[in-house]
PyMOL commands that place a pseudoatom at each C-alpha (Angstrom):
pseudoatom trace, name=CA, resn=MET, resi=1, chain=A, elem=C, hetatm=0, pos=[10.847, -61.597, 34.608]
pseudoatom trace, name=CA, resn=LYS, resi=2, chain=A, elem=C, hetatm=0, pos=[9.450, -63.921, 31.953]
pseudoatom trace, name=CA, resn=LYS, resi=3, chain=A, elem=C, hetatm=0, pos=[7.105, -61.222, 30.711]
pseudoatom trace, name=CA, resn=LYS, resi=4, chain=A, elem=C, hetatm=0, pos=[9.978, -58.744, 30.450]
pseudoatom trace, name=CA, resn=SER, resi=5, chain=A, elem=C, hetatm=0, pos=[12.118, -61.228, 28.519]
pseudoatom trace, name=CA, resn=ALA, resi=6, chain=A, elem=C, hetatm=0, pos=[9.324, -61.947, 26.075]
pseudoatom trace, name=CA, resn=ALA, resi=7, chain=A, elem=C, hetatm=0, pos=[8.798, -58.256, 25.409]
pseudoatom trace, name=CA, resn=LYS, resi=8, chain=A, elem=C, hetatm=0, pos=[12.490, -57.726, 24.862]
pseudoatom trace, name=CA, resn=ALA, resi=9, chain=A, elem=C, hetatm=0, pos=[12.665, -60.580, 22.384]
pseudoatom trace, name=CA, resn=SER, resi=10, chain=A, elem=C, hetatm=0, pos=[9.717, -59.308, 20.346]
pseudoatom trace, name=CA, resn=GLY, resi=11, chain=A, elem=C, hetatm=0, pos=[11.503, -56.124, 19.247]
pseudoatom trace, name=CA, resn=PRO, resi=12, chain=A, elem=C, hetatm=0, pos=[14.216, -57.658, 17.047]
pseudoatom trace, name=CA, resn=ARG, resi=13, chain=A, elem=C, hetatm=0, pos=[11.719, -60.073, 15.512]
pseudoatom trace, name=CA, resn=SER, resi=14, chain=A, elem=C, hetatm=0, pos=[9.459, -57.167, 14.592]
pseudoatom trace, name=CA, resn=VAL, resi=15, chain=A, elem=C, hetatm=0, pos=[12.309, -55.269, 12.967]
pseudoatom trace, name=CA, resn=LYS, resi=16, chain=A, elem=C, hetatm=0, pos=[13.454, -58.374, 11.123]
pseudoatom trace, name=CA, resn=SER, resi=17, chain=A, elem=C, hetatm=0, pos=[9.921, -59.007, 9.909]
pseudoatom trace, name=CA, resn=ALA, resi=18, chain=A, elem=C, hetatm=0, pos=[9.618, -55.423, 8.660]
pseudoatom trace, name=CA, resn=ASN, resi=19, chain=A, elem=C, hetatm=0, pos=[12.888, -55.679, 6.770]
pseudoatom trace, name=CA, resn=ALA, resi=20, chain=A, elem=C, hetatm=0, pos=[11.871, -58.983, 5.194]
pseudoatom trace, name=CA, resn=ALA, resi=21, chain=A, elem=C, hetatm=0, pos=[8.607, -57.478, 3.990]
pseudoatom trace, name=CA, resn=LEU, resi=22, chain=A, elem=C, hetatm=0, pos=[10.472, -54.563, 2.429]
pseudoatom trace, name=CA, resn=ILE, resi=23, chain=A, elem=C, hetatm=0, pos=[13.251, -56.508, 0.741]
pseudoatom trace, name=CA, resn=SER, resi=24, chain=A, elem=C, hetatm=0, pos=[12.014, -55.615, -2.762]
pseudoatom trace, name=CA, resn=THR, resi=25, chain=A, elem=C, hetatm=0, pos=[10.106, -52.350, -2.539]
pseudoatom trace, name=CA, resn=LEU, resi=26, chain=A, elem=C, hetatm=0, pos=[8.878, -49.727, -0.124]
pseudoatom trace, name=CA, resn=SER, resi=27, chain=A, elem=C, hetatm=0, pos=[5.138, -49.994, -0.583]
pseudoatom trace, name=CA, resn=PRO, resi=28, chain=A, elem=C, hetatm=0, pos=[2.928, -46.998, 0.257]
pseudoatom trace, name=CA, resn=GLU, resi=29, chain=A, elem=C, hetatm=0, pos=[1.715, -48.824, 3.361]
pseudoatom trace, name=CA, resn=ALA, resi=30, chain=A, elem=C, hetatm=0, pos=[5.265, -49.567, 4.505]
pseudoatom trace, name=CA, resn=ALA, resi=31, chain=A, elem=C, hetatm=0, pos=[6.318, -45.983, 3.852]
pseudoatom trace, name=CA, resn=GLU, resi=32, chain=A, elem=C, hetatm=0, pos=[3.465, -44.714, 6.007]
pseudoatom trace, name=CA, resn=GLU, resi=33, chain=A, elem=C, hetatm=0, pos=[4.576, -46.981, 8.830]
pseudoatom trace, name=CA, resn=GLY, resi=34, chain=A, elem=C, hetatm=0, pos=[8.165, -45.804, 8.450]
pseudoatom trace, name=CA, resn=ILE, resi=35, chain=A, elem=C, hetatm=0, pos=[7.196, -42.146, 8.432]
pseudoatom trace, name=CA, resn=ARG, resi=36, chain=A, elem=C, hetatm=0, pos=[5.121, -42.575, 11.587]
pseudoatom trace, name=CA, resn=ARG, resi=37, chain=A, elem=C, hetatm=0, pos=[8.115, -44.157, 13.279]
pseudoatom trace, name=CA, resn=LEU, resi=38, chain=A, elem=C, hetatm=0, pos=[10.541, -41.457, 12.130]
pseudoatom trace, name=CA, resn=ARG, resi=39, chain=A, elem=C, hetatm=0, pos=[8.229, -38.685, 13.309]
pseudoatom trace, name=CA, resn=LYS, resi=40, chain=A, elem=C, hetatm=0, pos=[8.153, -40.261, 16.769]
pseudoatom trace, name=CA, resn=VAL, resi=41, chain=A, elem=C, hetatm=0, pos=[11.868, -40.865, 17.225]
pseudoatom trace, name=CA, resn=ASP, resi=42, chain=A, elem=C, hetatm=0, pos=[13.286, -37.613, 15.823]
pseudoatom trace, name=CA, resn=PRO, resi=43, chain=A, elem=C, hetatm=0, pos=[11.595, -34.213, 16.279]
pseudoatom trace, name=CA, resn=ILE, resi=44, chain=A, elem=C, hetatm=0, pos=[14.005, -32.552, 13.844]
pseudoatom trace, name=CA, resn=LEU, resi=45, chain=A, elem=C, hetatm=0, pos=[13.205, -35.067, 11.140]
pseudoatom trace, name=CA, resn=LYS, resi=46, chain=A, elem=C, hetatm=0, pos=[9.513, -34.658, 11.964]
pseudoatom trace, name=CA, resn=GLU, resi=47, chain=A, elem=C, hetatm=0, pos=[9.772, -30.978, 11.034]
pseudoatom trace, name=CA, resn=VAL, resi=48, chain=A, elem=C, hetatm=0, pos=[11.484, -31.899, 7.760]
pseudoatom trace, name=CA, resn=ILE, resi=49, chain=A, elem=C, hetatm=0, pos=[8.767, -34.430, 6.927]
pseudoatom trace, name=CA, resn=ASP, resi=50, chain=A, elem=C, hetatm=0, pos=[6.068, -31.836, 7.617]
pseudoatom trace, name=CA, resn=ARG, resi=51, chain=A, elem=C, hetatm=0, pos=[7.844, -29.251, 5.461]
pseudoatom trace, name=CA, resn=VAL, resi=52, chain=A, elem=C, hetatm=0, pos=[8.722, -31.498, 2.512]
pseudoatom trace, name=CA, resn=GLY, resi=53, chain=A, elem=C, hetatm=0, pos=[5.451, -33.380, 2.309]
pseudoatom trace, name=CA, resn=PRO, resi=54, chain=A, elem=C, hetatm=0, pos=[4.604, -36.866, 0.979]
pseudoatom trace, name=CA, resn=PHE, resi=55, chain=A, elem=C, hetatm=0, pos=[7.312, -39.469, 0.471]
pseudoatom trace, name=CA, resn=LYS, resi=56, chain=A, elem=C, hetatm=0, pos=[7.782, -40.211, -3.239]
pseudoatom trace, name=CA, resn=LEU, resi=57, chain=A, elem=C, hetatm=0, pos=[10.576, -42.654, -4.032]
pseudoatom trace, name=CA, resn=THR, resi=58, chain=A, elem=C, hetatm=0, pos=[10.760, -43.540, -7.728]
pseudoatom trace, name=CA, resn=LEU, resi=59, chain=A, elem=C, hetatm=0, pos=[12.362, -46.913, -8.419]
pseudoatom trace, name=CA, resn=THR, resi=60, chain=A, elem=C, hetatm=0, pos=[14.405, -47.706, -11.536]
pseudoatom trace, name=CA, resn=LYS, resi=61, chain=A, elem=C, hetatm=0, pos=[13.079, -51.050, -12.771]
pseudoatom trace, name=CA, resn=ASN, resi=62, chain=A, elem=C, hetatm=0, pos=[15.857, -51.838, -15.277]
pseudoatom trace, name=CA, resn=ARG, resi=63, chain=A, elem=C, hetatm=0, pos=[18.719, -52.899, -13.024]
pseudoatom trace, name=CA, resn=TYR, resi=64, chain=A, elem=C, hetatm=0, pos=[21.346, -52.985, -15.748]
pseudoatom trace, name=CA, resn=HIS, resi=65, chain=A, elem=C, hetatm=0, pos=[20.438, -49.470, -16.827]
pseudoatom trace, name=CA, resn=SER, resi=66, chain=A, elem=C, hetatm=0, pos=[20.607, -48.292, -13.226]
pseudoatom trace, name=CA, resn=LEU, resi=67, chain=A, elem=C, hetatm=0, pos=[24.210, -49.444, -12.857]
pseudoatom trace, name=CA, resn=ALA, resi=68, chain=A, elem=C, hetatm=0, pos=[25.272, -48.454, -16.364]
pseudoatom trace, name=CA, resn=ARG, resi=69, chain=A, elem=C, hetatm=0, pos=[23.884, -44.943, -15.947]
pseudoatom trace, name=CA, resn=ALA, resi=70, chain=A, elem=C, hetatm=0, pos=[25.646, -44.623, -12.597]
pseudoatom trace, name=CA, resn=ILE, resi=71, chain=A, elem=C, hetatm=0, pos=[28.947, -45.329, -14.349]
pseudoatom trace, name=CA, resn=VAL, resi=72, chain=A, elem=C, hetatm=0, pos=[28.186, -42.875, -17.143]
pseudoatom trace, name=CA, resn=GLY, resi=73, chain=A, elem=C, hetatm=0, pos=[27.342, -40.159, -14.633]
pseudoatom trace, name=CA, resn=GLN, resi=74, chain=A, elem=C, hetatm=0, pos=[30.499, -40.391, -12.548]
pseudoatom trace, name=CA, resn=GLN, resi=75, chain=A, elem=C, hetatm=0, pos=[32.221, -37.003, -12.127]
pseudoatom trace, name=CA, resn=ILE, resi=76, chain=A, elem=C, hetatm=0, pos=[30.257, -35.220, -14.873]
pseudoatom trace, name=CA, resn=SER, resi=77, chain=A, elem=C, hetatm=0, pos=[27.164, -33.029, -14.892]
pseudoatom trace, name=CA, resn=THR, resi=78, chain=A, elem=C, hetatm=0, pos=[23.678, -34.470, -15.086]
pseudoatom trace, name=CA, resn=SER, resi=79, chain=A, elem=C, hetatm=0, pos=[23.097, -32.909, -18.498]
pseudoatom trace, name=CA, resn=ALA, resi=80, chain=A, elem=C, hetatm=0, pos=[26.357, -34.322, -19.896]
pseudoatom trace, name=CA, resn=ALA, resi=81, chain=A, elem=C, hetatm=0, pos=[25.518, -37.777, -18.552]
pseudoatom trace, name=CA, resn=ARG, resi=82, chain=A, elem=C, hetatm=0, pos=[22.060, -37.592, -20.107]
pseudoatom trace, name=CA, resn=SER, resi=83, chain=A, elem=C, hetatm=0, pos=[23.528, -36.698, -23.507]
pseudoatom trace, name=CA, resn=ILE, resi=84, chain=A, elem=C, hetatm=0, pos=[26.009, -39.585, -23.408]
pseudoatom trace, name=CA, resn=TRP, resi=85, chain=A, elem=C, hetatm=0, pos=[23.283, -42.012, -22.404]
pseudoatom trace, name=CA, resn=LYS, resi=86, chain=A, elem=C, hetatm=0, pos=[21.101, -40.937, -25.326]
pseudoatom trace, name=CA, resn=ARG, resi=87, chain=A, elem=C, hetatm=0, pos=[23.994, -41.508, -27.731]
pseudoatom trace, name=CA, resn=LEU, resi=88, chain=A, elem=C, hetatm=0, pos=[24.605, -44.948, -26.231]
pseudoatom trace, name=CA, resn=GLU, resi=89, chain=A, elem=C, hetatm=0, pos=[20.948, -45.841, -26.670]
pseudoatom trace, name=CA, resn=ALA, resi=90, chain=A, elem=C, hetatm=0, pos=[21.131, -44.685, -30.280]
pseudoatom trace, name=CA, resn=LEU, resi=91, chain=A, elem=C, hetatm=0, pos=[23.922, -47.202, -30.924]
pseudoatom trace, name=CA, resn=THR, resi=92, chain=A, elem=C, hetatm=0, pos=[21.562, -50.122, -30.300]
pseudoatom trace, name=CA, resn=ALA, resi=93, chain=A, elem=C, hetatm=0, pos=[18.277, -48.565, -31.466]
pseudoatom trace, name=CA, resn=PRO, resi=94, chain=A, elem=C, hetatm=0, pos=[15.628, -49.690, -32.158]
pseudoatom trace, name=CA, resn=LYS, resi=95, chain=A, elem=C, hetatm=0, pos=[16.619, -52.464, -29.740]
pseudoatom trace, name=CA, resn=MET, resi=96, chain=A, elem=C, hetatm=0, pos=[17.088, -51.758, -26.043]
pseudoatom trace, name=CA, resn=LEU, resi=97, chain=A, elem=C, hetatm=0, pos=[20.558, -51.078, -24.690]
pseudoatom trace, name=CA, resn=THR, resi=98, chain=A, elem=C, hetatm=0, pos=[21.528, -54.296, -22.913]
pseudoatom trace, name=CA, resn=ALA, resi=99, chain=A, elem=C, hetatm=0, pos=[24.700, -55.928, -21.642]
pseudoatom trace, name=CA, resn=ASP, resi=100, chain=A, elem=C, hetatm=0, pos=[24.742, -58.270, -24.647]
pseudoatom trace, name=CA, resn=ALA, resi=101, chain=A, elem=C, hetatm=0, pos=[24.382, -55.309, -27.001]
pseudoatom trace, name=CA, resn=ILE, resi=102, chain=A, elem=C, hetatm=0, pos=[27.301, -53.486, -25.376]
pseudoatom trace, name=CA, resn=ILE, resi=103, chain=A, elem=C, hetatm=0, pos=[29.593, -56.500, -25.661]
pseudoatom trace, name=CA, resn=VAL, resi=104, chain=A, elem=C, hetatm=0, pos=[29.342, -56.626, -29.455]
pseudoatom trace, name=CA, resn=LEU, resi=105, chain=A, elem=C, hetatm=0, pos=[29.868, -52.892, -29.963]
pseudoatom trace, name=CA, resn=ALA, resi=106, chain=A, elem=C, hetatm=0, pos=[33.324, -51.674, -30.952]
pseudoatom trace, name=CA, resn=ASP, resi=107, chain=A, elem=C, hetatm=0, pos=[35.354, -49.564, -28.539]
pseudoatom trace, name=CA, resn=GLU, resi=108, chain=A, elem=C, hetatm=0, pos=[35.409, -46.802, -31.141]
pseudoatom trace, name=CA, resn=ASP, resi=109, chain=A, elem=C, hetatm=0, pos=[31.615, -46.633, -31.127]
pseudoatom trace, name=CA, resn=LEU, resi=110, chain=A, elem=C, hetatm=0, pos=[31.446, -46.407, -27.345]
pseudoatom trace, name=CA, resn=ARG, resi=111, chain=A, elem=C, hetatm=0, pos=[34.153, -43.758, -27.195]
pseudoatom trace, name=CA, resn=GLY, resi=112, chain=A, elem=C, hetatm=0, pos=[32.341, -41.878, -29.931]
pseudoatom trace, name=CA, resn=ALA, resi=113, chain=A, elem=C, hetatm=0, pos=[29.254, -41.809, -27.720]
pseudoatom trace, name=CA, resn=GLY, resi=114, chain=A, elem=C, hetatm=0, pos=[31.288, -39.980, -25.102]
pseudoatom trace, name=CA, resn=LEU, resi=115, chain=A, elem=C, hetatm=0, pos=[32.731, -42.634, -22.798]
pseudoatom trace, name=CA, resn=SER, resi=116, chain=A, elem=C, hetatm=0, pos=[36.227, -41.899, -21.541]
pseudoatom trace, name=CA, resn=PRO, resi=117, chain=A, elem=C, hetatm=0, pos=[38.802, -44.729, -21.752]
pseudoatom trace, name=CA, resn=GLN, resi=118, chain=A, elem=C, hetatm=0, pos=[38.344, -45.346, -18.024]
pseudoatom trace, name=CA, resn=LYS, resi=119, chain=A, elem=C, hetatm=0, pos=[34.557, -45.449, -18.185]
pseudoatom trace, name=CA, resn=LEU, resi=120, chain=A, elem=C, hetatm=0, pos=[34.759, -47.650, -21.266]
pseudoatom trace, name=CA, resn=ARG, resi=121, chain=A, elem=C, hetatm=0, pos=[36.665, -50.182, -19.172]
pseudoatom trace, name=CA, resn=TYR, resi=122, chain=A, elem=C, hetatm=0, pos=[34.047, -49.935, -16.416]
pseudoatom trace, name=CA, resn=PHE, resi=123, chain=A, elem=C, hetatm=0, pos=[31.236, -50.283, -18.949]
pseudoatom trace, name=CA, resn=ARG, resi=124, chain=A, elem=C, hetatm=0, pos=[32.800, -53.369, -20.500]
pseudoatom trace, name=CA, resn=ASP, resi=125, chain=A, elem=C, hetatm=0, pos=[33.351, -55.045, -17.145]
pseudoatom trace, name=CA, resn=LEU, resi=126, chain=A, elem=C, hetatm=0, pos=[29.751, -54.458, -16.071]
pseudoatom trace, name=CA, resn=ALA, resi=127, chain=A, elem=C, hetatm=0, pos=[28.382, -55.798, -19.357]
pseudoatom trace, name=CA, resn=LEU, resi=128, chain=A, elem=C, hetatm=0, pos=[30.578, -58.910, -19.245]
pseudoatom trace, name=CA, resn=ARG, resi=129, chain=A, elem=C, hetatm=0, pos=[29.671, -59.707, -15.639]
pseudoatom trace, name=CA, resn=VAL, resi=130, chain=A, elem=C, hetatm=0, pos=[25.955, -59.338, -16.342]
pseudoatom trace, name=CA, resn=ALA, resi=131, chain=A, elem=C, hetatm=0, pos=[26.130, -61.360, -19.555]
pseudoatom trace, name=CA, resn=ASP, resi=132, chain=A, elem=C, hetatm=0, pos=[28.110, -64.286, -18.124]
pseudoatom trace, name=CA, resn=GLY, resi=133, chain=A, elem=C, hetatm=0, pos=[26.148, -64.424, -14.876]
pseudoatom trace, name=CA, resn=ARG, resi=134, chain=A, elem=C, hetatm=0, pos=[28.860, -63.353, -12.459]
pseudoatom trace, name=CA, resn=LEU, resi=135, chain=A, elem=C, hetatm=0, pos=[26.557, -60.476, -11.537]
pseudoatom trace, name=CA, resn=PRO, resi=136, chain=A, elem=C, hetatm=0, pos=[23.104, -62.111, -11.303]
pseudoatom trace, name=CA, resn=LEU, resi=137, chain=A, elem=C, hetatm=0, pos=[20.864, -59.060, -11.510]
pseudoatom trace, name=CA, resn=ALA, resi=138, chain=A, elem=C, hetatm=0, pos=[17.669, -61.108, -11.334]
pseudoatom trace, name=CA, resn=LYS, resi=139, chain=A, elem=C, hetatm=0, pos=[18.738, -62.657, -8.026]
pseudoatom trace, name=CA, resn=LEU, resi=140, chain=A, elem=C, hetatm=0, pos=[19.750, -59.458, -6.259]
pseudoatom trace, name=CA, resn=SER, resi=141, chain=A, elem=C, hetatm=0, pos=[16.259, -58.851, -4.888]
pseudoatom trace, name=CA, resn=ARG, resi=142, chain=A, elem=C, hetatm=0, pos=[16.549, -62.094, -2.905]
pseudoatom trace, name=CA, resn=MET, resi=143, chain=A, elem=C, hetatm=0, pos=[19.947, -61.217, -1.444]
pseudoatom trace, name=CA, resn=SER, resi=144, chain=A, elem=C, hetatm=0, pos=[20.681, -59.313, 1.762]
pseudoatom trace, name=CA, resn=ASP, resi=145, chain=A, elem=C, hetatm=0, pos=[21.814, -55.702, 1.579]
pseudoatom trace, name=CA, resn=GLU, resi=146, chain=A, elem=C, hetatm=0, pos=[25.345, -56.720, 2.517]
pseudoatom trace, name=CA, resn=SER, resi=147, chain=A, elem=C, hetatm=0, pos=[25.470, -59.439, -0.134]
pseudoatom trace, name=CA, resn=VAL, resi=148, chain=A, elem=C, hetatm=0, pos=[24.202, -57.062, -2.815]
pseudoatom trace, name=CA, resn=VAL, resi=149, chain=A, elem=C, hetatm=0, pos=[26.906, -54.531, -1.964]
pseudoatom trace, name=CA, resn=GLU, resi=150, chain=A, elem=C, hetatm=0, pos=[29.571, -57.243, -2.014]
pseudoatom trace, name=CA, resn=ALA, resi=151, chain=A, elem=C, hetatm=0, pos=[28.409, -58.417, -5.441]
pseudoatom trace, name=CA, resn=LEU, resi=152, chain=A, elem=C, hetatm=0, pos=[28.241, -54.936, -6.940]
pseudoatom trace, name=CA, resn=VAL, resi=153, chain=A, elem=C, hetatm=0, pos=[31.613, -53.646, -5.761]
pseudoatom trace, name=CA, resn=GLU, resi=154, chain=A, elem=C, hetatm=0, pos=[33.250, -56.530, -7.619]
pseudoatom trace, name=CA, resn=VAL, resi=155, chain=A, elem=C, hetatm=0, pos=[32.412, -54.597, -10.790]
pseudoatom trace, name=CA, resn=THR, resi=156, chain=A, elem=C, hetatm=0, pos=[35.220, -52.295, -11.858]
pseudoatom trace, name=CA, resn=GLY, resi=157, chain=A, elem=C, hetatm=0, pos=[34.151, -48.709, -11.256]
pseudoatom trace, name=CA, resn=VAL, resi=158, chain=A, elem=C, hetatm=0, pos=[31.301, -49.525, -8.866]
pseudoatom trace, name=CA, resn=GLY, resi=159, chain=A, elem=C, hetatm=0, pos=[31.959, -48.471, -5.282]
pseudoatom trace, name=CA, resn=GLU, resi=160, chain=A, elem=C, hetatm=0, pos=[30.025, -48.658, -2.045]
pseudoatom trace, name=CA, resn=TRP, resi=161, chain=A, elem=C, hetatm=0, pos=[28.098, -45.431, -2.685]
pseudoatom trace, name=CA, resn=THR, resi=162, chain=A, elem=C, hetatm=0, pos=[26.869, -46.637, -6.090]
pseudoatom trace, name=CA, resn=ALA, resi=163, chain=A, elem=C, hetatm=0, pos=[25.866, -49.946, -4.515]
pseudoatom trace, name=CA, resn=GLN, resi=164, chain=A, elem=C, hetatm=0, pos=[23.957, -48.137, -1.770]
pseudoatom trace, name=CA, resn=MET, resi=165, chain=A, elem=C, hetatm=0, pos=[22.099, -46.008, -4.302]
pseudoatom trace, name=CA, resn=PHE, resi=166, chain=A, elem=C, hetatm=0, pos=[21.228, -49.184, -6.220]
pseudoatom trace, name=CA, resn=LEU, resi=167, chain=A, elem=C, hetatm=0, pos=[19.828, -50.747, -3.056]
pseudoatom trace, name=CA, resn=MET, resi=168, chain=A, elem=C, hetatm=0, pos=[17.628, -47.735, -2.494]
pseudoatom trace, name=CA, resn=PHE, resi=169, chain=A, elem=C, hetatm=0, pos=[16.554, -46.641, -5.965]
pseudoatom trace, name=CA, resn=SER, resi=170, chain=A, elem=C, hetatm=0, pos=[16.493, -49.995, -7.793]
pseudoatom trace, name=CA, resn=LEU, resi=171, chain=A, elem=C, hetatm=0, pos=[15.645, -52.561, -5.121]
pseudoatom trace, name=CA, resn=GLY, resi=172, chain=A, elem=C, hetatm=0, pos=[13.693, -50.229, -2.859]
pseudoatom trace, name=CA, resn=ARG, resi=173, chain=A, elem=C, hetatm=0, pos=[15.375, -51.415, 0.323]
pseudoatom trace, name=CA, resn=ALA, resi=174, chain=A, elem=C, hetatm=0, pos=[14.064, -49.777, 3.471]
pseudoatom trace, name=CA, resn=ASP, resi=175, chain=A, elem=C, hetatm=0, pos=[17.161, -49.325, 5.603]
pseudoatom trace, name=CA, resn=VAL, resi=176, chain=A, elem=C, hetatm=0, pos=[19.864, -47.894, 3.348]
pseudoatom trace, name=CA, resn=PHE, resi=177, chain=A, elem=C, hetatm=0, pos=[22.063, -45.083, 4.624]
pseudoatom trace, name=CA, resn=ALA, resi=178, chain=A, elem=C, hetatm=0, pos=[25.092, -43.589, 2.859]
pseudoatom trace, name=CA, resn=PRO, resi=179, chain=A, elem=C, hetatm=0, pos=[27.074, -41.678, 5.521]
pseudoatom trace, name=CA, resn=ASP, resi=180, chain=A, elem=C, hetatm=0, pos=[29.668, -40.523, 2.991]
pseudoatom trace, name=CA, resn=ASP, resi=181, chain=A, elem=C, hetatm=0, pos=[27.124, -38.948, 0.628]
pseudoatom trace, name=CA, resn=LEU, resi=182, chain=A, elem=C, hetatm=0, pos=[27.745, -35.198, 0.396]
pseudoatom trace, name=CA, resn=GLY, resi=183, chain=A, elem=C, hetatm=0, pos=[24.044, -34.355, 0.282]
pseudoatom trace, name=CA, resn=ILE, resi=184, chain=A, elem=C, hetatm=0, pos=[23.367, -36.438, 3.379]
pseudoatom trace, name=CA, resn=LYS, resi=185, chain=A, elem=C, hetatm=0, pos=[26.253, -34.837, 5.254]
pseudoatom trace, name=CA, resn=THR, resi=186, chain=A, elem=C, hetatm=0, pos=[25.216, -31.331, 4.213]
pseudoatom trace, name=CA, resn=ALA, resi=187, chain=A, elem=C, hetatm=0, pos=[21.644, -31.914, 5.341]
pseudoatom trace, name=CA, resn=LEU, resi=188, chain=A, elem=C, hetatm=0, pos=[22.805, -33.290, 8.695]
pseudoatom trace, name=CA, resn=LYS, resi=189, chain=A, elem=C, hetatm=0, pos=[25.037, -30.263, 9.222]
pseudoatom trace, name=CA, resn=ASN, resi=190, chain=A, elem=C, hetatm=0, pos=[22.197, -27.872, 8.429]
pseudoatom trace, name=CA, resn=LEU, resi=191, chain=A, elem=C, hetatm=0, pos=[19.485, -29.627, 10.403]
pseudoatom trace, name=CA, resn=TYR, resi=192, chain=A, elem=C, hetatm=0, pos=[21.432, -30.655, 13.489]
pseudoatom trace, name=CA, resn=ALA, resi=193, chain=A, elem=C, hetatm=0, pos=[23.365, -27.380, 13.890]
pseudoatom trace, name=CA, resn=LEU, resi=194, chain=A, elem=C, hetatm=0, pos=[26.794, -28.921, 13.345]
pseudoatom trace, name=CA, resn=GLU, resi=195, chain=A, elem=C, hetatm=0, pos=[29.793, -26.646, 12.870]
pseudoatom trace, name=CA, resn=VAL, resi=196, chain=A, elem=C, hetatm=0, pos=[31.295, -28.831, 10.148]
pseudoatom trace, name=CA, resn=LEU, resi=197, chain=A, elem=C, hetatm=0, pos=[30.169, -31.685, 7.939]
pseudoatom trace, name=CA, resn=PRO, resi=198, chain=A, elem=C, hetatm=0, pos=[29.817, -34.834, 10.064]
pseudoatom trace, name=CA, resn=ASN, resi=199, chain=A, elem=C, hetatm=0, pos=[32.279, -37.670, 9.670]
pseudoatom trace, name=CA, resn=LYS, resi=200, chain=A, elem=C, hetatm=0, pos=[31.036, -41.181, 8.999]
pseudoatom trace, name=CA, resn=ALA, resi=201, chain=A, elem=C, hetatm=0, pos=[30.860, -42.151, 12.670]
pseudoatom trace, name=CA, resn=LEU, resi=202, chain=A, elem=C, hetatm=0, pos=[28.778, -39.130, 13.654]
pseudoatom trace, name=CA, resn=ALA, resi=203, chain=A, elem=C, hetatm=0, pos=[26.456, -39.501, 10.666]
pseudoatom trace, name=CA, resn=LEU, resi=204, chain=A, elem=C, hetatm=0, pos=[25.804, -43.123, 11.592]
pseudoatom trace, name=CA, resn=GLN, resi=205, chain=A, elem=C, hetatm=0, pos=[25.211, -42.121, 15.213]
pseudoatom trace, name=CA, resn=ILE, resi=206, chain=A, elem=C, hetatm=0, pos=[22.600, -39.526, 14.254]
pseudoatom trace, name=CA, resn=ALA, resi=207, chain=A, elem=C, hetatm=0, pos=[20.897, -42.006, 11.927]
pseudoatom trace, name=CA, resn=GLU, resi=208, chain=A, elem=C, hetatm=0, pos=[20.849, -44.905, 14.387]
pseudoatom trace, name=CA, resn=PRO, resi=209, chain=A, elem=C, hetatm=0, pos=[17.341, -44.171, 15.789]
pseudoatom trace, name=CA, resn=TRP, resi=210, chain=A, elem=C, hetatm=0, pos=[15.953, -44.171, 12.240]
pseudoatom trace, name=CA, resn=GLN, resi=211, chain=A, elem=C, hetatm=0, pos=[16.506, -47.898, 11.744]
pseudoatom trace, name=CA, resn=PRO, resi=212, chain=A, elem=C, hetatm=0, pos=[14.974, -49.814, 9.999]
pseudoatom trace, name=CA, resn=TRP, resi=213, chain=A, elem=C, hetatm=0, pos=[13.696, -46.884, 7.907]
pseudoatom trace, name=CA, resn=ARG, resi=214, chain=A, elem=C, hetatm=0, pos=[16.869, -45.019, 6.999]
pseudoatom trace, name=CA, resn=SER, resi=215, chain=A, elem=C, hetatm=0, pos=[16.048, -45.000, 3.276]
pseudoatom trace, name=CA, resn=ILE, resi=216, chain=A, elem=C, hetatm=0, pos=[13.002, -42.857, 3.992]
pseudoatom trace, name=CA, resn=ALA, resi=217, chain=A, elem=C, hetatm=0, pos=[15.015, -40.624, 6.296]
pseudoatom trace, name=CA, resn=SER, resi=218, chain=A, elem=C, hetatm=0, pos=[17.710, -40.245, 3.635]
pseudoatom trace, name=CA, resn=TRP, resi=219, chain=A, elem=C, hetatm=0, pos=[15.138, -39.245, 1.035]
pseudoatom trace, name=CA, resn=TYR, resi=220, chain=A, elem=C, hetatm=0, pos=[13.844, -36.523, 3.343]
pseudoatom trace, name=CA, resn=LEU, resi=221, chain=A, elem=C, hetatm=0, pos=[17.381, -35.315, 4.065]
pseudoatom trace, name=CA, resn=TRP, resi=222, chain=A, elem=C, hetatm=0, pos=[18.021, -34.872, 0.337]
pseudoatom trace, name=CA, resn=ARG, resi=223, chain=A, elem=C, hetatm=0, pos=[14.680, -33.132, -0.157]
pseudoatom trace, name=CA, resn=SER, resi=224, chain=A, elem=C, hetatm=0, pos=[15.410, -30.808, 2.776]
pseudoatom trace, name=CA, resn=LEU, resi=225, chain=A, elem=C, hetatm=0, pos=[18.170, -29.255, 0.678]
pseudoatom trace, name=CA, resn=GLU, resi=226, chain=A, elem=C, hetatm=0, pos=[15.580, -28.304, -1.944]
pseudoatom trace, name=CA, resn=ALA, resi=227, chain=A, elem=C, hetatm=0, pos=[12.628, -27.356, 0.252]
pseudoatom trace, name=CA, resn=LYS, resi=228, chain=A, elem=C, hetatm=0, pos=[12.193, -23.673, 1.031]
for i in range(1, 228): cmd.bond("trace and resi %d" % i, "trace and resi %d" % (i + 1))
show_as sticks, trace
zoom trace
């Protein structure tokens, strides 16, 4: 009985240790470990991994830019968002676009770059929170996933999905899963032979065996929509 109890206790500690090691980035070594685990626990995902190929997650190092670009890109095409971002960068050139730089710019300049009145309000709130320390970007890497999400959704215009994408693509967290993401839901429907797009509960149920590597699984789900 003692031996069984010890074995049972070792599992959660191992998972916790893995998560702690991956709190900042998914290193190549960690990704390999995660992929091995995913291939074992889910034969459908194994086929996707084999078809898509190597895991390549590119992290955005500038955390302010990551959030600011997410706001710019809300409900518009990628090309339109890229054009607006270039015009915003031009407003502060040759200096980098920072929260402090945004604060001193006139509303007319920001609207002229293409920000709608609503996004201008979001942009201002993000810049003010970063500048005055209410949103401590430098400390986010030392915070839990839940705490990061709580801090980010305080920003006007930043919701749970944006916070989840930040966790994955800026902080490189290993176990992020966005059950409401359309791409994720579409991939699950296609791969798991569902009649309709899964609701949040079903998506979470399918993804449960992937813990603590759901970021890797999510990346492969998105890529499965592109792979032929």
